[in-house]
N, C-alpha and C positions, 0 to 999 in steps of 0.2 A: 233661192229657187223654191217655189211652192211645191209641197208634197202632192203626188198623184192622188186621185180619188181612192177611197177605201175599196179594198178588194183587188187592186191592181198589183201584180207581182213586180216589185221594183227591179229585181235582178233581170227578169225577162224584158222589162222596158229599157234598161240600160244595155242589155245584149242587142236588142233591136236597134238602139241608137248607134252602137258600134258598127253593126252590119250595114246599116244604111248611111254610115259616114256622117251621122248627124250628132255624134258624141262631142260635146263641147266641155272641156275640162273646167273652164271658169263657171259653167252652169251646173254641172253634174257632181263636181268634187265635194260640195257641201253634203250631198246625199251620202257619199262614200265615207266622209268624215263622221257623219252621224251614226252610220251603221257599218263598222269595219268588216263585218262578215260578208257584206255585199260583194266585196272584191272577189273573194273566193267563189261565191255563187255565180257571179257573172262569167268567171273563167271556166267554171264547170259547164255552163251553157255553150261556151265558145270552143269547147274541146274539139269538135270537127274542123275548126278553122284555126290552126295553131298560129299562123302568121297574124291573123287579126287579134288573137288573144295576146300575143307577145307585144304587138303595138299598143294595145289597150293598157297592158301592165306597165309599159314604159311611159305611157302618158300620164299615169298617176304618180305624183311625186313621192319619193321615199321619205321615211322608212315604210316599207310594205309589211303588212301583217305576216307573221310566220306561216299561218295556214294558207294564205294566198300564194306565197313563194313556193311552198310545197306542192300546191295544186298545179302551178305552172310548170314545175319540174316534171311532174307525172304526165302532164299534157304534151310536153315537148319531147320526152324520152323516145317515143316511137318514130320520130322524124329526124333522120340523119342530118338534114340541112340546118336544123336548129340546135344541133348538139353543142356547137361552140357557145351559143348564147346560154344554153342550159349550164354548161360548165362554168361560165363567168358568173352566173347567178348563184351557183353552188359555192364558188369561191367567196363571194360576198357573204352568203349565209354562214360559212364556216368561220369567218372573221367576227361576225356580229353575234353569233350564238355559240356558246361552248358545247362541246360534245355531251357534257353532263346535263344539258337541258332535257327535261322529261319529254320534249316534243321532237327535237331534231332527229337524233339517230334512230329512235324507235319508229318514227314516221317514215324515214327513208328505207327502213328494212321491212316495213309492214306488208308490202305488196309482193314479197318473194321474187322481185325483179332485180337482178344483179346489176343492171346498167347504172342506175343513179348512185348506189353505194360505191360502185367501182369508180365513178367519176369523183366522188368525195375522196376515195383512197388516192386517186391520181392527184387531186388538187392539194391535199395535205402533204403528199410526198414531194411534190414539186415546189411547195412553199416552205420546205425545210422544217416540217413538223412530224418527224418520224414516229415519235411516241404516240401522238394522236392517230396517225395512219395505222399503226400496229393495233391500236384499240379497235378501229373500224374493221380491220381485217379479221381480228379474232371474233368480233360480233357477227360478221358475215359467215365465217366458218361454223359458228355455233348454230346458225339458222340454216346451214347446208347450202349457202350461197357461194358460188365460185366466182371471184373477181376475174375480170378479163386479163389477158396477157400483158396488155399495155400498162394497166395499173399495177400488176405484180412487178413488172420490170422497173417501174418508177419507184415502188416501195423498197425493193432490194437495193437500187441505186442510192436512195436516201439513207438507208441503214449503213451502206458502205461509206458514205461521206461522213456520217456521224460516228463511224468506228464502233457501231453496235453489232459486232461480229456474232456474238452468241445469239442474239435475237434474230439476226438475218439467217443463221443456220436453221433455227426452229421454224421460222416462217417459211423458208424454202422447202423444208421437209413436209410442212402442212400443205403447201401448194402441190407437192408431188403426190400426196395422199388423196387430195381433193380432186375436183374436176377441172382444175386449171389447165389450159392448153400450154403445155411446157415446150415452148418453141425455142429457137436459137437465142432470141433476145432475152428470155427469162434466164436461160443458162448463162448467157454472157454477163448479165447483171450479177449473178452469183460468183462467176469467175472474177468479176471486179472486186467483190467482197474479199475473195481470197487474196487478190493482189494487195489490197489495203492491209490485210492482216499478215501478209507474208507467209501464207499457208500453202506451200507447194504441194504437199501431200494431198490435201483436200482438192486442189485444183486438178491434180492428176486423176483422182477418183471421179470428179465431174466429167472430165474428158471421156473416161471409160463409160460412164453412164450415158452420155450423149451418143457414143458410138453404138452401145447396146440398144438404145431406144430409137436409133435411126435419125437422130436429130443432127443435121449437118453443122460442122464448125465453119464459121466465116472468117473473114479477114480480121475482124475485131476479136474473135475468140483466140485465134493464134497469136495476135499481137499482145493480148493480155497475158497469155501464158509465157511468151518469150520475155516480156518485161518482168514478170515475176521470177523467172529462172535467172535472169540477168541480175536482178536485185539480190538474189540469194547467193550469187557467185556461182551458179550452176551452168557454166558456159557450155559444157558438152551437150547438156540436155536442151539448152536453147537452140543450138545448132541443129540438133536432131528435129526439133519442132519446125525449124525453117525448111529442112529438107522435106518434111512431110507436106508443108504448104506447096512446095514445087511439085511433088507427086500428085497432089489433089488439084493442080491447076489453079491455085490461088496465088496471085502474084504478091511478092513481098513489096510493101510500099515504104515510103520514107519513114513512117513510125517504126516499122519492123527493123530497118537498118539502123536507126537511131538507137533503139534498145540494145542491139548487139554491139554497136560501137561503144555506147555508154558502159556496157558490162565489161568490155575489155579495158577501157580506160580506168574503170574503177579498180580493176585488178592490177593496174600499172603495166598493162601490156599495150602500150601506146603504139608500138611498131605494127602489131597485129591489127590494131584499130585502124591504122593508116592503110594497111593492106585491104581491109574490109571496105574502107572508104573508096579505094580505087575500084574494087569490084562493084560497088554501088554505082559509081559513074559509068562503068562498062555496061551495067544492066539497064542504063538509061533511066535510072530512078533519080530524080532531082533532089540534091541535098537542100536543106533549109537552114535557117539561123540556128536551130537546135543542133543540127549535125556539126556545123562548124564550131559552135561554142563548146560542144562536148569535146571535140578534138583539141581545140585551143586549150581547154582546161587540162586535158590529159598531158599535153606537151609542157604546160607550166608546172604541173605537179611533178613531171619528170625532170624538171630543171632546164628544159630547152626552150628558153624564152624567144630565141631567134626563130625557131620553126613556128612557134605560136604567132609571132608577128607576121611571118610569111603567109600563114593561113588566113589571117585577118585581111591581109591585102588581096589574097585570092578571092575571099568572101565578097569584098567590095567590088572586085573586077567582075564578079558574076551578078552585080547589081543589087546585092543584099547589104542593107545598112546595118552595121553592128548596133545591137541594143544594149541596154544597161547591163544585161547579164554577161554579154561578151566583154564589155569593159571591166566588169567586176573581177573576172577570173585573171585578166592581165594585171589589174591593179593589185590584186592579192599577191601575185608572185613578185611584182616590183617592190611592194611593201616588205615582203619577207626578205628580199635581197637588200633592203635599205636604200634602194635607188629613188630617193624622194624627189630628185630633180625630174626624172622621167615621169614620176607619179604626177607631179604638178603639170607637166606637159599634157599628159593624158587627160587630166581634169579640165584643162583649157580647151582641149579638143572636144570633150563632151559638151562644154558650154557652147562652143561654136556651132555644134551640130544639134543643139537643143535636146540632147539626151539627158533627161533628168536623173540625178542621183537617187538611189532608193536607200532603204535602211541597211542593206548589205554593203553598199558603197561606203556609207558613213561609218558603220561599225568596223570596216576594214581599215579606214583611215584612223579612227579613234584608237584602235588597237595598236596600229603602227606607231602613232605619235606617243602613246603610253609607254611602249616598250623602249622608245628612244628617250623618254623623260621629258618630252616636249608637251607639257600639260596645258600650256597656253593654247597651242594648236588643237589639241584634243578637245578642250572646252569650246573653242570656236567652232568646231565641227558639231559638237553637241548642240550649241545654240542654233546653228543653221538647221539641224534636224528638227528641233522644236518649232522653229519659224516656219518650216515647210510642213509641219504637222505629221512628220514621220514618227512612227512609234518607237520609242526607246524600249529595248527588250533586256532580258537578263544579261545577255552578252555585253551590251553597252555598259551597264552598270559594273559588271565584273571587271571589265577592262579599265574603267576609271578608278575603281578601288585599287586595283593592282598598280596602276600608274602613279597614283597619289602616294601609295605606300613606298613604291620604289624611289619616288622623289622626296620622301621623308616629310610629306605634307599630310600628317596623320589626321588632323582636324578635318581637312577636306576629304580624306579617305572615309572618315566616319560619316561625313555629311552625304557622301555618295552612297554609303551603305543604308543610311536612313531614307534617302530618296528611293532606293531600290525596294525597301520594305513598303514605303508609302505607295509605290506603284503596284503593289501586289505580288512581288516576286520574293521567293524564299532564298536567302543566301545559303551557299553550300559550304562544305568544309574548307575549300580553297580560299574563299573570301575571308573567313575568320583567321586562317592560317597566315595570310598576308598581314592582317592587322596585328596579330600576336607577334609575328616576326618584327614588324615595324616598331612596335613599342619596346620589344626586347632590345633592339639595336639602340634605342634611346635609354636603356636601363630603367624603364618605367613600365614593368610588367603588370603592376598593380592597376594601371589605367585600364587594362583589358577588362578587369572585373566590373568596371562601371558600364560597359556596353549593354548588358542585358537590362539594367534599370533604365538606361536611356531609351532603349527600344520600347519598354513598357510605357514610359512617359509619352511616347509617340502613339500610343494606342494599340501596340502589339501585345497580346497576352503573353505571359511567361511561356517560353518555348524550350522544350527539352532538347531539340536539335541544336539550338544556339549554345546551350551549356555543353552539350556533348562535344561540339566542335572545338570550343575553347579549351575544355579539359584535355581533349586528345592532343591539341597542339602544344599546350603548356607542358604536358607530360613529354611530348616529343623533344621539347627544348630543355628537358631536365628540370623544369620548374615545378616540381611535384607539390611544394607547399602552396603556391598560388593555385595549382589545379585543385587541391583539396579545399581551398577557400571558395573556389567556384562551385565545387560539389556541395559544400555547406550551404551556399546561397541558393543553389537549385533546390535542395531539400527544404530549406526554409520557406520557399514559395509553394510548397506542396507538390513538387515534381519528384517522382520516384526515379531513381537511377536505373538504367538498364544494364544488360550484361556487358555491353561494350565499355560503358563508363567504368564499371567495377573492374573489369579485366585490365583496362588501360592503366588505371590507378595502381592496381596490384603490381603490374609489370614495372611501372615508374618507380614504385617503392623499392622493388628488388634491385633495380639498376642503381638507385640512389644509396644502396647500402642500408636500407631500413626493413629488414626481414619481418620484424614484429608488426609493423604497420601494414605490410603486404599481407601477412596472415590474417590480420584483423579485417582487412578489406574483403578477402576471400571468404572469411566467416560470415560477414554481413551479406555477401552475395548468396551464400547458401541459406541463410535465414529468410531471405526474400524469394527463395525457390527459383533462382535464376540459373541459367545454364549457358555454357559456351557452345554456340551453334557452328555449323560449318562456315557460315558467312563470317562470323567473328574470328574463328580460327584462321581463315584465309587472310582476313584483313590484317591481323597482327603479324602473321608470317610475312606478308608483303611489306608492312611498315618497318619491321625489325628483322629483315632478312639476314643482316650481317651480324646479328647477335644471337646465334642459335643456342648458346649455353644458357643464357638467362631465360630464353623462351622455353627450353626444355624443362628448366626448373619450375617455370610457371605451370606447364602442363602437369608435372608431377604433383605439385601442390593442389591443383584443380582436381585431379583424379582422386586424391586422398579425401576430398570433401564432396565427391560425387557430382561435380559440376560439369562433366564432360558427357555429351550425348553419344549415343551409339554411332551415329554417322561420323562424329569427330574421331572416335576410336578407329574407324576404318581409315580415315585420312592419316592418323598418326601411324598406323600400321604400314600404310603405303609409303609414308615418308621414310620409315626405317628401311623398307625394301629398296627405295630409291637411294638411300645413303650408302648402301652396299655396292651400288654399281660403280663403274669407273668414274674418275674425277670430272668427267664431262658434265655430270649433274651433282656437283658438290653441294649445292644448296640443301638438297634433301627434303624439300617441301613439296606438298601436293600443288597442282596448278592453282593459282590464287585468282580470286575475283578482283576486279579493279576496286579500289577504295570508293571511288565515286558511285559505282554501282551499289555498293554496300550502303552508302549514305542514303541513296534513293529507296532502297529496300526497307531500311530501318525507319525512315521517316513516314512511311505509309501506315 
C-alpha cells in the first residue's frame, strides 16, 4: 500500500478507517508493521469507542506490541462489559512477559488505578502462580493501592493450595491493615488456609474477628471450621459449631454432615456415625457418595465387612453408583483379611461396571500380594499400573522391596530399591532394615555394605541417611563390626557422622561387650561437639526399651563427657520419677517419638 501524502497523520487516518468500517487488514497491516507504535496511537484515538478499539486490536494478528496491549487494557478498564476481554488479554500478557520486565508491572501500577493490577493478581492466583501473585500484591501495597476483594480471595486460596501458610498470614494482615473490603469471602479464604494448615486456634481467632467486625459467617465458613475441628479430633467443638449454625438459621448441608460423620469414623466411633447418618436422613439432607463411602470405610476399619456390604447395597438402591473410592475401602479390608477370592470377584465387578482402578487400588493389591509372598501377582499389578500410566509412588516401591525381601529374592529387592531412587523417592529406615534382615538371614551381611556404592553408581550422591539406616539396623542385629565398616565407608566419602550414628554405635559396642570401643566412640562424639538431643534419646529408648540397664550405662557415659543436653536431663529426671511409680509404668521412660518421625526430622 502506498504511504499517504506528507503531513497526513497516519494514526488519525487509520482511526477514521476503523470508524467508517473501511479498515482492511490486508491493505493497512503493512503500515502497522512498518511503524509498530501506530497501533497504540490508533487505540488512543479510539478510546471513546471501546468496542471498536477491541475489534480493531483483534483484527491485527499477534504478537501485539506491549505498549499497545497496555493501552487497550487502560481503555477497557472503565467498561464492565469488556472486563472479561481485558482479563483474558492480561492473562496472555502475564504468560508472554515476566513480571521482571521493566515495562509490564510498573506500567500497570502507573495510573494509581487498582482495577488492572487487581485483575493481574486474580489471573496469577487462578493460574497457580502464587509467588508472582504475592509480588504483585506487595507492589500494590507499596503504592497504596488496595486490591479488590475478589482478587484477595483468589490470592489467599492459591496460597492455601500451595501450603504457603506463613505468607498467607502475612498477606491477610496486610489486607486487614489496608483498604481492602474484608468481606465474608476474604475471611473464608483465610479459614481455608487454617484448614489446610490444621490451625484450629487461628481459625477460632478469625471467627471472633468476623463477629467483632460484623462480618457474617455463611455456610462455607461453618463447614470449613467443622471440617477443621473434625480433622483435629475436636468432636465436641464441631458439634457446637453445628448448633450455632442452627441458631443462626443456616441449614447444615451434605458437606456439614459428611464432615461430622467422617470425624466420628476417624475416631472409631462408627455406631455414633451411623446414628448421625440416621439424623441426616431425618433432616431430609440427601447423602451422597462421600457419605456412604465414609461410613463403609468406618465399618471396614471396625471389622464389620457385612454392614459395609449392606451399606453399599443401600447406596445402589438410592441410585448412586459406587466409585473407585468406595471399592477401594472394601478391597483394603478384604485384602487385610486375606479373602483374595472375594477380592477377585470385586475386581471383576469393577471391570463389568467400567470403574477404573486408580493408584490406591493397585497399591492395595500390590501390598496384599507382597505380604502373601505372591510376587508374580504383585509384579503383574505393577505392570498394569505402568501400562495405565498410573503413578508409582513411595508406597508402591516400599511394598515391593518388603515383598521381595520376604520372598528371599534379594537381587530383585535391591532392584526395586534402585527403581525407587531413580523415581526420585528417598528410602527410609524400614526399607534398609528389610534389606539388612534379608541378607543376614542368608549369612551375607557384608553384601549390605555394597548398597551405598551401587546407589552412587546409579547417580545418587553419597547420602548420610542411607549409611545411618544401615548402621542402625546392623547394630540392632548385633553386627557391630559390619556397622563400623559402614561408618568407615561413610567417613571415607567425606560424610560426617551425626549424633544418632555415634550413640547407636556406642550402645552396640556396650551390648557386644566392647566397653573400650564404646568409650572411644563417645570420645569421638565429644571431639566433634555432638550432643544427644531429646529426639535421639527417645529414639534409643523406643528401640531398646527392653534393655534399660545398658541404656542407663550409656547415659552415664554420655553425661561424663558432657554429651547430654539440658532438655534430655529433664527427660532423664522424668524417667526416674516414672520408675518410682507402681509397676503399671515399669518401662520408666518418657513418652517416645516414633522412629519414623525421627528419621524425617534428622533428614531435613
